[in-house]
C-alpha positions as CSV (number, residue, x, y, z in Angstrom):
1,M,11.1,-3.5,-16.3
2,K,10.1,-6.1,-13.7
3,D,6.4,-6.8,-13.2
4,F,5.0,-4.4,-10.6
5,Y,1.3,-4.2,-9.7
6,Q,-1.1,-2.1,-7.6
7,G,-0.9,-3.4,-4.1
8,D,2.7,-4.6,-4.2
9,I,4.9,-3.7,-1.2
10,I,8.3,-2.8,-2.4
11,K,11.8,-1.9,-1.2
12,I,13.5,1.1,-2.9
13,A,17.3,1.1,-2.7
14,G,18.5,3.9,-0.4
15,F,15.4,4.1,1.8
16,G,14.9,2.4,5.1
17,N,11.2,1.9,4.9
18,L,8.9,0.0,2.5
19,F,6.5,1.5,0.0
20,L,3.1,0.6,-1.3
21,I,2.3,0.8,-5.1
22,V,-1.0,2.7,-5.4
23,S,-1.2,3.3,-9.2
24,K,-3.7,1.4,-11.3
25,N,-2.2,-1.5,-13.3
26,S,-3.1,0.2,-16.6
27,F,-1.1,3.3,-15.6
28,I,1.9,1.1,-14.7
29,R,1.8,-0.7,-18.0
30,E,1.3,2.4,-20.0
31,R,3.8,4.7,-18.3
32,Q,6.4,2.1,-17.0
33,M,6.2,4.1,-13.7
34,F,4.1,4.0,-10.6
35,H,3.0,6.0,-7.6
36,V,3.9,4.9,-4.1
37,C,3.2,5.9,-0.6
38,P,5.5,5.1,2.3
39,I,4.9,2.5,4.9
40,V,6.2,3.4,8.3
41,K,6.5,1.4,11.6
42,A,4.6,4.1,13.6
43,D,0.9,4.0,14.7
44,L,-0.4,7.3,13.4
45,V,-3.8,8.6,14.2
46,N,-5.0,10.2,11.0
47,P,-7.7,9.2,8.4
48,M,-5.0,9.2,5.7
49,C,-2.6,6.9,7.7
50,I,-3.9,3.4,7.2
51,P,-2.6,0.2,8.9
52,V,-1.5,-2.4,6.4
53,K,-0.3,-6.0,6.6
54,G,1.1,-7.9,3.6
55,N,0.4,-11.5,2.8
56,E,4.0,-12.3,3.9
57,G,3.6,-10.4,7.2
58,N,5.2,-7.1,6.4
59,E,3.2,-4.5,8.3
60,G,3.1,-0.8,9.1
61,T,1.1,2.3,8.4
62,A,0.6,3.6,4.9
63,I,0.9,7.4,4.7
64,C,-1.6,7.9,1.9
65,E,-1.1,11.7,1.5
66,E,2.6,11.3,0.7
67,I,2.3,10.0,-2.8
68,K,5.4,10.0,-5.0
69,L,5.9,9.0,-8.7
70,I,8.7,6.4,-9.1
71,D,10.6,5.4,-12.2
72,P,11.7,1.8,-11.4
73,L,14.3,2.0,-14.2
74,A,16.0,4.9,-12.4
75,R,15.7,3.4,-8.9
76,N,16.5,-0.1,-7.8
77,C,13.1,-1.5,-6.7
78,S,12.2,-4.9,-5.5
79,K,8.9,-6.5,-4.6
80,V,8.9,-7.9,-1.0
81,D,5.2,-8.5,-0.3
82,R,1.6,-7.8,-1.5
83,L,-1.6,-6.5,0.1
84,N,-4.9,-8.4,-0.3
85,Y,-7.5,-7.0,-2.6
86,W,-9.7,-5.4,0.1
87,S,-6.7,-3.5,1.6
88,V,-5.9,-2.2,-1.9
89,I,-9.5,-1.0,-2.2
90,N,-9.4,0.7,1.2
91,I,-6.1,2.5,0.4
92,S,-7.4,3.5,-3.1
93,D,-10.6,4.9,-1.7
94,A,-8.7,7.0,0.8
95,I,-6.4,8.4,-1.9
96,Q,-9.3,9.1,-4.2
97,G,-11.1,11.0,-1.4
98,M,-8.3,13.6,-1.3
99,F,-9.2,14.7,-4.8
100,E,-13.0,14.6,-4.8
101,Y,-15.0,17.8,-5.0
102,D,-16.3,19.4,-1.8
């Protein structure tokens, strides 16, 4: 498997939009899979839709509530960009907030 990391922006063959890897690096290493959320080109007003911009300029809105588990060995995935550390923290906090106790 290619090296993929939390915060990578990837292209998955067969899909028009980009995806953001949101799994922890330890999960990726252990399972050889990762969770992603789609990045769309729309400006959505929702606390779970967060604007992102990669280091190479790829940008859009990460839809954090639409998390999917991807097996990169079964799908053709390629890294196209990467988020900075603070953006990864912001996205991770939003996702974690969906699962906290009330």
